[in-house]
C-alpha positions in Angstrom: 11.8 51.8 -122.0 10.6 48.4 -120.5 12.1 49.3 -117.1 10.4 52.7 -117.1 7.0 51.1 -117.9 7.4 48.4 -115.3 8.6 51.0 -112.7 5.6 53.1 -113.4 3.2 50.3 -113.1 4.6 49.3 -109.7 4.5 52.9 -108.6 0.9 53.3 -109.6 0.0 50.0 -107.7 1.7 51.1 -104.6 0.1 54.5 -104.9 -3.2 52.9 -105.0 -2.4 51.0 -101.7 -1.4 54.3 -100.0 2.2 52.9 -99.3 4.0 55.7 -101.2 5.7 58.6 -99.2 5.0 61.4 -101.6 7.4 63.7 -99.8 10.2 61.3 -100.1 9.3 60.7 -103.8 9.4 64.4 -104.4 12.8 64.7 -102.9 14.1 61.8 -105.2 12.5 63.5 -108.2 14.1 66.8 -107.3 17.4 65.1 -106.9 17.1 63.4 -110.1 16.3 66.7 -111.9 19.2 68.4 -110.2 21.5 65.6 -111.2 20.4 65.8 -114.9 20.9 69.5 -115.0 24.3 69.3 -113.2 25.4 66.6 -115.7 24.3 68.5 -118.7 26.3 71.4 -117.6 29.4 69.3 -116.9 29.3 67.5 -120.1 30.9 70.4 -121.9 33.8 70.5 -119.4 34.6 66.8 -118.6 36.0 64.3 -121.1 34.8 60.7 -121.2 38.0 59.5 -119.7 37.9 61.9 -116.8 34.2 60.8 -116.3 35.3 57.1 -116.2 38.1 57.8 -113.8 35.9 59.7 -111.5 33.3 57.0 -111.5 35.9 54.4 -110.8 37.2 56.4 -107.8 33.5 56.8 -106.5 32.9 53.0 -106.9 36.1 52.2 -105.0 35.3 54.6 -102.2 31.8 53.2 -101.9 33.2 49.6 -101.8 35.8 50.5 -99.1 33.0 52.2 -97.1 30.9 49.2 -97.2 33.7 46.8 -96.4 34.8 49.1 -93.4 31.1 49.3 -92.2 30.8 45.4 -92.4 34.0 44.8 -90.5 33.3 47.5 -87.8 29.6 46.8 -87.5 
């Protein structure tokens, strides 16, 4: 809850300065809502173990991608 309050406070401050891209903000909100809805639908079909395994594979893939990008440039 503290993180949400701090984030909202920062958002309102930036909004006051006019430094918030509302279009991009809207896209992030839509993506978040879509993720929540997709996750709520998948929770009935995926076990906790499968979710942990999938998240692990995703994290390894991201780490490899970052490593390759840092080596290649």
